[in-house]
C-alpha positions as CSV (number, residue, x, y, z in Angstrom):
1,M,-15.2,12.8,-3.9
2,E,-14.4,13.3,-0.2
3,S,-15.4,10.6,2.2
4,P,-18.5,11.4,4.3
5,L,-18.9,11.6,8.1
6,V,-21.0,8.6,9.2
7,V,-23.2,8.5,12.3
8,G,-25.1,5.6,13.7
9,V,-28.7,6.3,14.6
10,D,-31.2,4.2,16.6
11,G,-33.6,6.6,18.1
12,S,-32.1,6.7,21.6
13,G,-31.3,9.8,23.5
14,S,-27.6,9.0,23.2
15,S,-27.8,8.5,19.5
16,L,-29.5,11.9,19.1
17,D,-26.7,13.5,21.1
18,A,-24.3,11.8,18.7
19,L,-26.3,13.1,15.7
20,D,-26.2,16.7,16.9
21,W,-22.4,16.4,17.4
22,A,-22.0,14.8,14.0
23,V,-24.0,17.6,12.3
24,D,-21.8,20.2,13.9
25,E,-18.6,18.3,13.0
26,A,-19.7,17.8,9.4
27,A,-20.3,21.6,9.1
28,R,-16.8,22.3,10.5
29,R,-15.2,19.9,8.1
30,S,-17.4,20.7,5.1
31,L,-18.4,17.0,4.8
32,A,-21.6,15.3,3.8
33,L,-23.3,13.4,6.7
34,R,-24.4,9.8,6.2
35,L,-27.0,8.5,8.7
36,V,-26.8,4.7,9.2
37,Y,-29.6,2.7,10.8
38,A,-29.0,-1.0,11.3
39,S,-32.2,-2.9,11.5
40,R,-30.8,-5.5,13.8
41,W,-30.0,-3.0,16.7
42,E,-32.0,-5.3,19.0
43,R,-29.2,-7.9,18.8
44,Y,-27.2,-5.4,21.0
45,E,-29.3,-2.9,22.8
46,G,-33.2,-2.7,23.0
47,T,-36.1,-0.6,21.9
48,A,-36.1,3.1,20.7
49,A,-36.9,5.7,23.3
50,F,-38.9,8.1,21.2
51,V,-41.3,5.4,19.9
52,E,-42.0,3.7,23.3
53,D,-45.5,5.2,23.3
54,L,-46.5,3.7,20.0
55,E,-48.4,0.4,20.1
56,R,-46.1,-2.3,18.9
57,P,-44.9,-0.6,15.7
58,S,-44.0,-2.9,12.9
59,E,-40.3,-3.2,12.1
60,Q,-40.7,-1.1,8.9
61,K,-42.6,1.6,10.8
62,L,-39.9,1.7,13.4
63,I,-37.2,2.0,10.8
64,D,-39.0,4.8,9.0
65,A,-39.6,6.6,12.3
66,V,-36.0,6.5,13.3
67,V,-34.6,7.6,10.0
68,D,-37.2,10.3,9.4
69,V,-36.8,11.8,12.9
70,A,-33.0,11.7,12.6
71,T,-33.0,13.3,9.1
72,E,-35.3,16.0,10.1
73,R,-33.3,16.8,13.2
74,A,-30.1,17.0,11.2
75,H,-31.7,19.4,8.7
76,R,-33.1,21.6,11.5
77,R,-29.7,21.8,13.2
78,N,-27.9,22.9,10.1
79,P,-29.7,23.1,6.8
80,G,-26.4,23.6,5.0
81,V,-25.1,20.1,5.7
82,K,-25.9,17.5,3.0
83,V,-27.6,14.5,4.7
84,V,-28.2,11.0,3.2
85,A,-29.6,8.0,5.1
86,E,-28.8,4.3,4.7
87,V,-30.7,1.3,6.3
88,S,-28.6,-1.8,6.7
89,A,-30.0,-5.3,7.4
90,E,-26.8,-6.1,9.3
91,D,-26.2,-6.0,13.0
92,T,-25.0,-2.6,14.1
93,V,-21.3,-3.3,14.7
94,T,-21.0,-5.0,11.4
95,A,-22.8,-2.3,9.5
96,L,-20.8,0.6,11.1
97,V,-17.5,-1.2,10.7
98,D,-18.3,-1.7,7.0
99,E,-19.2,1.9,6.7
100,S,-15.9,2.9,8.3
101,R,-14.0,1.6,5.3
102,H,-15.1,4.6,3.3
103,A,-15.7,7.2,6.0
104,A,-13.7,10.2,7.1
105,M,-15.0,9.7,10.6
106,L,-17.5,7.5,12.4
107,V,-19.7,8.8,15.2
108,T,-21.7,6.9,17.8
109,G,-23.5,7.5,21.0
110,A,-22.1,6.1,24.3
111,R,-25.1,3.8,24.8
112,G,-27.8,2.5,22.4
113,R,-31.5,2.3,23.0
114,G,-32.6,0.1,25.8
115,G,-29.1,0.0,27.2
116,L,-28.9,-0.9,30.9
117,A,-28.7,2.2,33.1
118,G,-25.7,1.0,34.9
119,L,-23.6,0.6,31.8
120,L,-21.0,3.3,31.2
121,L,-20.4,2.3,27.6
122,G,-22.7,0.3,25.3
123,S,-21.5,-2.9,23.4
124,V,-22.0,-1.2,20.0
125,S,-19.8,1.8,20.9
126,L,-17.0,-0.4,22.3
127,G,-17.3,-2.9,19.4
128,V,-17.1,-0.2,16.7
129,A,-14.2,1.7,18.5
130,A,-12.2,-1.6,18.6
131,R,-12.8,-2.6,14.9
132,A,-13.3,0.5,12.8
133,H,-11.0,1.4,9.9
134,C,-11.3,5.2,10.5
135,P,-11.3,7.5,13.5
136,V,-14.3,6.8,15.8
137,V,-15.8,9.4,18.0
138,V,-17.9,8.2,20.9
139,V,-20.1,11.1,22.0
140,R,-20.4,11.1,25.8
141,G,-19.9,13.4,28.7
142,D,-21.6,16.5,30.0
143,T,-23.5,19.1,28.0
144,A,-20.5,21.6,28.0
145,G,-18.2,19.0,26.6
146,R,-20.6,17.8,23.9
147,K,-21.3,21.4,22.8
148,G,-17.6,22.3,22.6
149,T,-17.7,25.3,25.0
150,H,-14.3,24.7,26.6
151,G,-12.2,25.6,23.5
152,R,-9.7,22.8,24.0
153,V,-8.8,19.5,22.3
154,L,-6.9,17.1,24.6
155,L,-4.4,14.7,23.1
156,G,-2.9,11.8,25.0
157,V,0.7,11.4,23.8
158,A,1.7,7.8,23.7
159,D,5.1,6.0,23.9
160,T,5.7,5.9,20.1
161,G,8.5,8.4,20.2
162,Q,7.2,10.0,17.0
163,G,4.2,11.7,15.5
164,S,1.1,9.5,15.0
165,S,-2.3,9.4,13.3
166,A,-3.9,10.5,16.6
167,T,-1.6,13.5,16.8
168,S,-2.4,14.5,13.2
169,F,-6.1,14.1,13.9
170,A,-5.9,16.2,17.0
171,F,-4.2,19.1,15.2
172,R,-6.8,19.0,12.4
173,E,-9.6,19.0,15.0
174,A,-8.1,22.0,16.9
175,A,-7.5,23.8,13.6
176,A,-11.2,23.2,12.5
177,R,-12.4,24.4,15.9
178,A,-10.0,27.4,16.1
179,C,-9.2,26.2,19.6
180,E,-6.2,25.2,21.8
181,L,-4.6,21.8,21.6
182,E,-3.3,20.4,24.9
183,A,-0.8,17.6,24.4
184,V,-0.5,15.6,27.6
185,R,2.2,13.1,28.5
186,A,1.7,11.3,31.8
187,W,4.8,10.0,33.6
188,R,5.6,8.0,36.7
189,R,8.8,7.7,38.5
190,P,9.9,4.1,39.1
191,A,10.1,3.2,42.7
192,H,13.6,1.8,42.2
193,Q,15.0,4.8,40.4
194,P,18.2,6.1,42.2
195,A,18.4,9.8,43.1
196,D,22.2,10.0,43.5
197,H,22.6,13.0,41.2
198,I,22.4,16.3,43.1
199,L,19.6,17.5,40.8
200,L,17.6,14.4,41.3
201,A,18.1,14.5,45.0
202,A,16.5,18.0,45.1
203,D,13.8,17.1,42.5
204,P,13.4,13.3,42.1
205,G,10.9,13.6,39.2
206,L,13.2,15.9,37.2
207,Y,14.5,13.2,34.8
208,D,11.1,11.6,34.1
209,R,9.4,15.0,33.7
210,E,12.1,16.2,31.2
211,R,11.9,12.9,29.3
212,A,8.1,13.3,29.0
213,A,8.5,16.8,27.8
214,T,11.0,15.6,25.1
215,Q,8.5,12.9,24.0
216,I,5.8,15.6,23.6
217,D,8.2,17.7,21.5
218,V,8.9,14.8,19.2
219,A,5.3,13.8,18.9
220,V,4.0,17.2,18.0
221,A,6.8,18.4,15.7
222,E,5.1,17.6,12.4
223,G,1.8,18.9,13.6
224,V,3.3,22.2,14.6
225,R,4.9,22.6,11.1
226,E,1.6,21.8,9.4
227,H,-0.7,23.8,11.7
228,P,1.3,26.8,13.1
229,E,-2.0,28.6,13.7
230,V,-3.0,26.1,16.4
231,P,-2.2,27.3,20.0
232,L,-0.4,24.4,21.7
233,R,0.0,23.7,25.3
234,R,2.4,21.0,26.4
235,S,1.6,19.3,29.7
236,T,3.7,16.7,31.6
237,V,1.7,15.3,34.5
238,E,2.7,12.7,37.1
239,G,0.3,9.8,37.4
240,P,-1.3,7.0,35.4
241,A,-2.2,8.2,31.9
242,Y,-5.8,6.9,32.1
243,K,-6.4,8.9,35.3
244,V,-4.7,12.0,34.0
245,L,-6.8,12.1,30.8
246,V,-10.1,11.4,32.5
247,E,-9.5,14.2,35.0
248,R,-8.5,16.7,32.3
249,S,-11.4,15.7,30.1
250,A,-13.7,17.8,32.3
251,A,-12.2,20.9,30.7
252,A,-12.0,19.6,27.1
253,D,-14.3,19.3,24.1
254,L,-12.7,16.2,22.7
255,V,-10.1,13.7,24.0
256,V,-8.0,12.0,21.3
257,V,-6.2,8.7,21.9
258,G,-4.5,6.3,19.4
259,A,-5.0,2.6,18.8
260,H,-2.7,0.1,17.1
261,R,-3.7,-2.8,14.9
262,R,-3.1,-6.2,16.4
263,Q,-0.7,-8.4,14.5
264,G,-2.5,-11.4,13.1
265,H,-5.9,-10.3,14.5
266,F,-8.9,-8.4,13.2
267,G,-9.4,-5.1,15.0
268,L,-7.4,-2.6,17.1
269,Q,-5.5,-2.9,20.3
270,L,-7.5,-0.8,22.8
271,G,-5.2,-0.6,25.8
272,R,-6.2,0.4,29.4
273,V,-6.0,4.1,28.6
274,A,-8.4,4.0,25.7
275,H,-10.8,1.7,27.5
276,T,-10.8,3.9,30.6
277,V,-11.3,7.1,28.7
278,L,-14.1,5.6,26.6
279,H,-15.9,4.6,29.8
280,H,-15.3,7.6,32.0
281,S,-14.5,10.7,30.0
282,E,-16.4,13.9,30.7
283,C,-16.4,14.8,27.0
284,P,-16.5,13.0,23.5
285,V,-13.6,10.6,22.8
286,A,-11.9,10.0,19.5
287,V,-10.1,6.7,19.0
288,V,-7.8,7.0,16.0
289,P,-6.3,3.9,14.4
290,Q,-2.6,4.2,13.5
291,G,-2.1,4.6,9.8
292,T,-5.4,6.4,9.1
């Protein structure tokens, strides 16, 4: 049996955006959708937006309201997607990380219910992205990005020198969406780099730009063989990777970045690029653990 797509629900506007995105993704991937409500959301975020007008609902009434509204919303959005719901007594991060062991993908909103207005990313979203065992999508950004109207998946090519789980995931996403994949490698010319060669004297960034282009070619080679139908754009851009990806996210439907497991530690290594994109991207962000 194929693993389901799991989405965390809590009744907030952000979680409803995540639910809508997850329904559409489940339909694209022909996956069942599993809604997970953790009854200890309050440990992280606050009180549900759509039940604020109810007079002190009991915990069970709150749970029933959240689950019923989410389930009905998913059925209305796409009746063809099989939906099941699960209520966990665990705190939200623990519940979703446990679910990630048997999920094809895990989806969360950017901020949970009652989150402080000034926060760019909620503690649940960041905690899950850093610890999950499967790809995690944090649904954030503007309406155009969430609805997938740009026709582009954006992949940040890392320093691995070879294909990665993130690259494979990005190709599968682009294939499922029948859209373009843009593989971006940011580069920066070291201040001490000599420009003695005649070509470098005329174009000081030539070496670094060509090196970045080669890194893209190596990274996407396997994906090109497996998905020749996916239109691929290779982009080498001067500047910090985190800044380049955030800027380009405004014209993308999904940004894909990789994460490595930390030796001797539980969880993933979310570097500066992943952290910045999770906080500032203009569209949903997928964090893909290496080896998934």
